DOBANU-798832 format. One record per residue: residue in one letter; x, y, z of N, C-alpha, C in turn. Coordinates in steps of 0.2 Angstrom, whole numbers, plus 5000, padded with zeros to 4 digits. Each point is the difference from the previous one (the first is absolute). Layout:
// DOBANU-798832
aXYZXYZXYZ/...
***
This chain:
// DOBANU-798832
m464458454974500250084997500349964992/a500549965002500449964994499449964996/e499649985004499449954997499650054994/e499850075002499650054998500550024992/n500650025002500450024995500349934993/q499849945004500049964993499349994998/n499550015001499350014998499950054995/e500550065002499950044996500349994992/e500749975002500249994994499849954997/t499549975002499849934996499650044996/e499550035002499550044997500450054994/q500350045003500550034994500249974994/t500349935003500149954993499549984996/k499449985003499550004996499750054996/e500050065004499850064996500450004992/n500750005002500550024995499949954995/a499849945002499849944995499550004996/e499550035004499450014995500050084995/n500350055003500250054996500449984993/q500549955000500349974996499749974994/a499549965004499649954995499550054994/e499850065005499650054997500450014994/k500550025003500550044993500149944994/t500149965002500349934994499450004997/e499550015003499349994995499950064995/a499950065005499950064995500649994994/q500649985004500650014993499649954993/a499849945003499949974996499350014994/c499450025003499550044997500350074996/e500650025001500250064996500449984996/d500449944999500349964995499649974996/e499349975000499749994997499550054996/a499950055004499650064997500450024993/e500750005002500650034996500049964993/k499949925001500049974996499450004994/s499449995002499550024998499950074996/d500350065005500250054994500250004994/s500849965001500449994995499749964995/a499549945001499849974996499350044997/e499950045004499350054994500350044996/a500750045003500250054995500449964994/s500049935001500449954995499550004994/k499549985003499450004995499750064996/s500050055004500050064998500450034995/e500649975002500550024994499849974993/k499949945001499749954994499650024998/k499550025002499350034997500150074996/e500450025003500150084997500550014994/l500149954995500350004996499850054993/t500350035000499750054995499849984992/p499550024996499949964993500749994995/e500450055000500549984996500649945004/e500050015006500349915004499549964998/k499449994999499849945000500049984992/i499950064995500249994994500549964997/e500650025004500649965000500149955002/q499749985006500149935003499649964996/l499550014996499549964998500449994991/e500450054998500450004993500749965003/k500349985006500449965002499749934999/e499449995004499749925001499749994991/n500050054996499649984993500849984996/a500550055001500649974997500449925002/d499949995007500149945002499649944999/l499550014999499549964996500249974993/k500250064996500049984993500749994999/d500550015005500649955000499949945001/q499749975004499949935003499649974994/l499550034997499749974994500549994994/l500450064998500449984995500349955001/r500450005006500449935001499849935000/r499250015003499849934999500049994993/a499750044996499849994993500749994997/a500650015001500549984997500249945003/d499849985007500249934999499849944998/f499250035000499549954995500349994992/d500150074998500049994993500849964999/n500549995006500749974999499749925002/y499649985004499849945000499549974993/r499750054998499549974994500749984994/k500350055000500549984993500549945002/r500249995007500449945001499549955000/m499649995003499449944998499850004993/m500050034995499950004993500649984996/k500750015003500549974997500149945002/e500049985006499949925003499549964995/k499350034999499649974997500349974993/q500150064996500549994996500549954997/e500449995005500749975001499749925001/t499450005003499849925002499649984994/f499650044996499949994992500449984996/d500550055000500649984996500449954999/y500049985006500449945005499649945001/a499449995000499649955003500149934996/n500350014993500349944999500649974999/a500350035003500850004999500249935002/n499649965007500249945001499849954995/l499650004997499849964995500350004995/l500350054997500550014994500549985001/g500350015006500649965002500049945000/d499449955003499949945000500249974991/l499650054996500049994992500649994998/l500550025002500650024998500249934998/d500049955005500649944998499649964992/s499350005002499649984992500250034995/l499950065001500550044995500649984997/d500249985005500950004996500149924999/n499449965001500149934997499550004994/f499750044999499750004993500450034995/d500650045002500450044997500349944997/r500449965006500549944999499849944994/t499250005001499749954995499950034994/i499850074998500150014994500550004997/e500650035003500849994997500249924998/a499949955005500149944999499449974993/a499550035001499649964993500350014994/a500450075000500350024994500449954995/t500349965007500549954996499849945002/a499450005004499949915002499849984994/k500349915001499849964994499449965002/d499750005008499749955003499350045002/v499650024995499350045003499749975006/k500149935002499649995007500450035007/s500850024999500350025006499850075001/v499850044994499850074999499249985005/t499549994997499549985002500049985008/d500249965003500349975006500350075003/g500450044998500250055004499550065002/i499449994996499650074999499549975005/k499949934999499549975006500250015007/m500650005001500350015006500050065003/i500250054996499850085000499450015002/n499549984997499350015001499849965006/k500249955002499849955006500350055007/n500750014998500250045007499750085000/l499950034995499550075001499449995003/v499549954998499449975003500150005007/k500449965002500149975007500150065004/m500550054997500350075004499450055001/l499650004995499450035001499249985005/e500149945000499549965005500350005007/d500549994999500450005008500250085003/k500150034997500250065003499650055000/y499450014993499550055001499449974999/g499849935001499449985000499550004992/l500550004996499650004993499749954998/v499649994999499749924997499650004994/s500049954996499749994993499449965001/f499650024997499449944999499650004994/g499649964998499749984994500349954998/k499749934999500349944995499349984997/e500349974995499249954996499849965004/g499449995000499549965006499850035006/d500450055001499650045006499550024998/e499550025006499450025000499950074999/f499850044995499850064999499750035006/n500450065000500050055006500050064998/p499450044999499950074997500450055006/d500149985004500550055005500649994999/e500349944998500650004997500249994992/h499649974997500150004991499850044997/e500050034996499750044993499949954995/a499350004999499949954994500050064993/i500649984997499950014992499549984995/g499949955001499649954996499749935003/r499449984999499649945002500049964995/t499949945002499949944993499549955005/e499449974996499649945004500449935000/d499849965004500249935000499649975003/e499949934996499349975003500449965007/k500749985000500149965007500250055003/a500050065001500250065005499249995005/k500449995006499450015007499950085003/k500550024999500150075002500550034997/e500150085002500550044996500549975001/t500450004994500749985003500650034995/l500650035001500550024995500249934996/m499850044993500349964995500650014998/q500250075000500850014999500150075003/v500550005002500450075004500450044994/y499850054997500350054998500650035004/l499750045005500650025005499850005007/k500649965004499949995005499850065005/g499549995006500050045004500350035006/y500250045004500450005006499850045006/k500249985006499650045004500950015006/l499950065004500450015003499849995007/k500149955002499849985007499349985000/e499550055001499349975000499850044995/k500350054997499650064994500249974995/i499550024995500149964992500250074997/i500649994997500350064997499849994991/r500049945000499849994992499549944999/h499450004996499749955000500149954994/a499849945001500249934994499650044994/k500450004996499549994993499849934996/v499649985001499849944997499549984996/m499849944995499649984998499649955005/v499350005000499549975005499849974997/k499849915002499749964996499049995004/v499750004998499450015003499549944999/p499649975004499749954999499450014996/k499849974994499650014994499450015003/a499450064996499550005003499449964997/
***
């Protein structure tokens, strides 16, 4: 008899567990259905904006875009002005270092001129000028890469020399510089002034 009661209790427990599982599953389905209904309702609410609300929304978006555009335009204008200012400053002071290096030579020329006014020895004045010139040329060559060219006897090169006259010579075998009126100058590899020369050419 006890065994039968135990079997009945076991069956009852199984039945209760199955009922509970069914209730849980049913509750889950109901929850899912509620979520789905809520989502559909939300979508429906979004879709059901009135024309006035749509216009208001579009006007707000348009205002935001205009504000962003104005801010970016202002930023760009400030950047452009800053770049122009920096470019102008670079142009204005591009030669500041060179001019600073020339000041020593200018000071030495001033001293030489003052000394020449009372000098009794012309040679000392001449030597002073030669020394200033030598130091100036060396500074320009060493620090800035300025190189002079064009000497009498050099072969004529139309890329470097500007012939301001030509003269025939029976002894000449090729075109050479007979006289240099103005030396040419290169800044590193770039010619910044052609040498002005008289050219000696072979006699035809």
